[in-house]
C-alpha positions in Angstrom: -3.4 -43.0 24.4 -2.4 -39.5 23.4 0.6 -39.2 25.9 2.7 -42.0 24.4 2.2 -40.7 20.9 3.4 -37.2 22.0 6.4 -38.7 23.7 7.3 -40.7 20.6 7.0 -37.6 18.3 9.1 -35.6 20.7 11.9 -38.2 20.6 11.7 -38.3 16.8 12.0 -34.6 16.6 14.9 -34.5 19.0 16.7 -37.3 17.1 16.3 -35.5 13.7 17.1 -32.0 14.9 19.9 -32.6 17.5 21.8 -35.6 16.3 21.7 -35.3 12.5 24.4 -32.5 12.6 26.1 -33.5 15.8 29.9 -33.1 15.2 32.7 -34.1 17.6 36.0 -32.3 17.1 39.5 -33.0 18.2 42.4 -30.6 17.8 45.5 -32.3 16.4 48.6 -30.1 16.7 48.4 -26.5 15.7 47.1 -26.9 12.1 44.4 -29.5 12.1 40.9 -30.1 13.6 39.7 -33.6 13.1 36.0 -34.3 12.9 34.0 -37.5 13.5 32.4 -37.2 10.1 33.3 -35.8 6.6 32.3 -32.1 6.9 31.4 -31.7 3.3 29.6 -35.0 2.6 28.1 -36.0 5.9 26.6 -32.7 7.0 23.3 -31.9 5.4 23.0 -28.8 3.2 19.4 -28.4 4.3 17.4 -29.5 7.3 13.6 -29.1 7.6 13.7 -26.7 4.6 16.4 -24.5 6.2 19.8 -24.2 4.6 23.0 -24.9 6.6 26.6 -23.8 6.4 29.8 -24.9 8.1 32.1 -22.1 9.3 35.8 -22.3 8.5 36.8 -18.7 9.3 34.9 -16.8 12.0 34.0 -13.1 11.8 36.9 -10.9 12.9 39.7 -13.4 12.2 42.3 -13.7 9.4 43.7 -17.2 9.7 42.9 -19.1 6.4 41.5 -22.5 7.5 39.5 -24.7 5.1 38.0 -28.2 5.0 40.0 -30.8 3.1 38.2 -32.5 0.2 39.8 -35.8 1.0 39.9 -36.1 4.8 36.8 -33.9 5.5 38.7 -32.3 8.4 39.5 -28.6 9.0 43.1 -27.7 8.2 45.1 -24.5 8.3 46.0 -23.7 4.7 49.8 -23.4 4.0 51.4 -21.0 1.5 55.1 -20.9 0.8 55.6 -23.3 3.7 53.8 -21.1 6.3 50.3 -21.1 7.7 48.3 -18.6 5.7 46.8 -15.4 7.1 44.9 -12.9 5.0 47.1 -9.8 4.8 44.1 -7.4 5.0 41.3 -6.4 7.4 39.8 -9.4 9.2 36.8 -11.2 7.6 33.6 -9.1 7.9 31.4 -12.1 8.4 31.6 -15.8 9.2 33.1 -17.5 6.1 32.6 -21.1 5.1 30.7 -23.3 2.7 27.4 -25.0 2.1 27.9 -28.8 2.7 26.9 -31.3 0.0 27.4 -28.8 -2.8 30.0 -28.7 -5.6 30.6 -25.6 -7.7 32.1 -25.1 -11.1 35.7 -25.0 -9.7 35.2 -28.3 -7.8 34.9 -26.7 -4.4 31.8 -26.5 -2.2 29.9 -23.2 -2.5 31.5 -20.3 -0.6 29.3 -18.4 1.7 29.6 -15.4 4.1 27.2 -15.2 6.9 26.6 -11.7 8.2 26.4 -12.2 12.0 28.4 -12.1 15.2 31.5 -14.3 15.4 30.9 -18.0 16.0 33.4 -20.9 16.5 35.3 -22.5 13.7 33.5 -25.7 12.8 30.0 -24.5 13.9 27.1 -25.4 11.7 24.7 -22.5 11.3 21.1 -22.5 10.1 20.9 -19.6 7.6 18.6 -17.5 5.5 20.0 -16.9 2.0 19.7 -13.3 0.8 21.5 -13.3 -2.6 24.9 -13.6 -4.1 28.0 -11.6 -4.9 29.2 -12.4 -8.5 33.0 -12.1 -8.5 35.9 -13.2 -10.8 39.2 -14.3 -9.3 41.9 -13.7 -12.0 39.3 -14.4 -14.7 37.5 -17.4 -13.1 34.0 -17.2 -11.6 34.1 -17.0 -7.8 30.7 -16.4 -6.5 29.9 -15.9 -2.8 26.5 -16.6 -1.3 25.3 -13.9 1.1 23.3 -15.0 4.1 22.3 -14.2 7.7 21.5 -16.4 10.7 17.8 -17.1 11.2 17.9 -15.5 14.7 20.6 -12.9 14.5 20.6 -9.1 14.3 19.3 -9.0 10.8 16.4 -11.5 11.3 13.9 -8.9 9.9 15.7 -9.1 6.5 14.5 -11.6 3.9 16.2 -10.6 0.6 19.3 -8.8 -0.7 17.0 -5.9 -1.6 15.7 -5.8 2.0 19.3 -5.6 3.3 20.3 -2.8 0.9 17.2 -0.8 1.9 17.2 -1.4 5.7 20.9 -1.5 6.3 22.4 0.1 3.2 26.0 0.1 4.4 26.4 -3.6 5.1 26.6 -5.3 1.7 28.9 -2.6 0.2 31.3 -3.3 3.1 31.4 -7.0 2.2 31.7 -6.3 -1.5 34.6 -3.9 -1.0 36.3 -6.4 1.3 36.3 -9.2 -1.3 37.5 -6.8 -4.0 40.4 -5.8 -1.8 41.6 -8.7 0.4 43.9 -10.3 -2.2 45.3 -7.1 -3.4 44.9 -5.2 -6.7 44.1 -7.0 -9.9 42.7 -10.3 -8.4 39.0 -10.0 -7.5 36.6 -8.3 -10.0 33.1 -7.5 -8.9 30.5 -8.5 -11.6 27.3 -7.6 -9.9 24.7 -9.0 -7.5 22.3 -11.9 -7.9 19.0 -12.0 -6.0 17.7 -14.6 -3.6 15.9 -16.6 -6.3 19.1 -16.9 -8.4 21.2 -17.8 -5.3 18.8 -20.5 -4.2 18.8 -22.0 -7.8 22.6 -21.8 -7.7 22.7 -23.8 -4.5 20.3 -26.5 -5.7 22.3 -26.9 -8.9 25.5 -27.2 -6.9 23.8 -29.8 -4.7 22.8 -31.9 -7.7 26.4 -31.7 -9.0 27.6 -32.9 -5.6 25.1 -35.8 -5.8 26.8 -36.9 -9.0 30.4 -36.1 -8.1 30.8 -36.6 -4.3 34.1 -35.8 -2.7 
């Protein structure tokens, strides 16, 4: 009697862990990646207590891709009629957003994951460390700081941990965000710890629940 129960539990676990975030992508032309689900609304922000993020811009790249609020697909952002690239050093981490969240400016919460480069569209399980508090031309523009659960920094649990164990990492990210748009745009307002960042995520999730895209 024990064997059938174990088989059933295994199938249930496989269904919940593998297929809940399964995404099929199709590239359409040079500027669009179409998904089989809405990448903001239909990807869980948390699974089994672990937060998730969807990556739009991999570590080490400069092309400014983002998920469309309306279609839910990944599209290369255009500026002045041309596909946009950051005119600066490449992104120092995997940049994206936390699905099923909505921030004060109406966008999903921005996040940078400090890890090796992954593929555009990958969903990563993450450990939240804290938050960079920034202003973009006077408007709040916070960035969640996180790591992958099994990456190079897996011994780190908080922003304080990172600053103590790897003191150069966070300042690099801070200075990158201060500089990537050029002088006068991004203003650093301080750090927020893990508890504050987690609260910020949950508030943004509740806002998404009320005002879905």
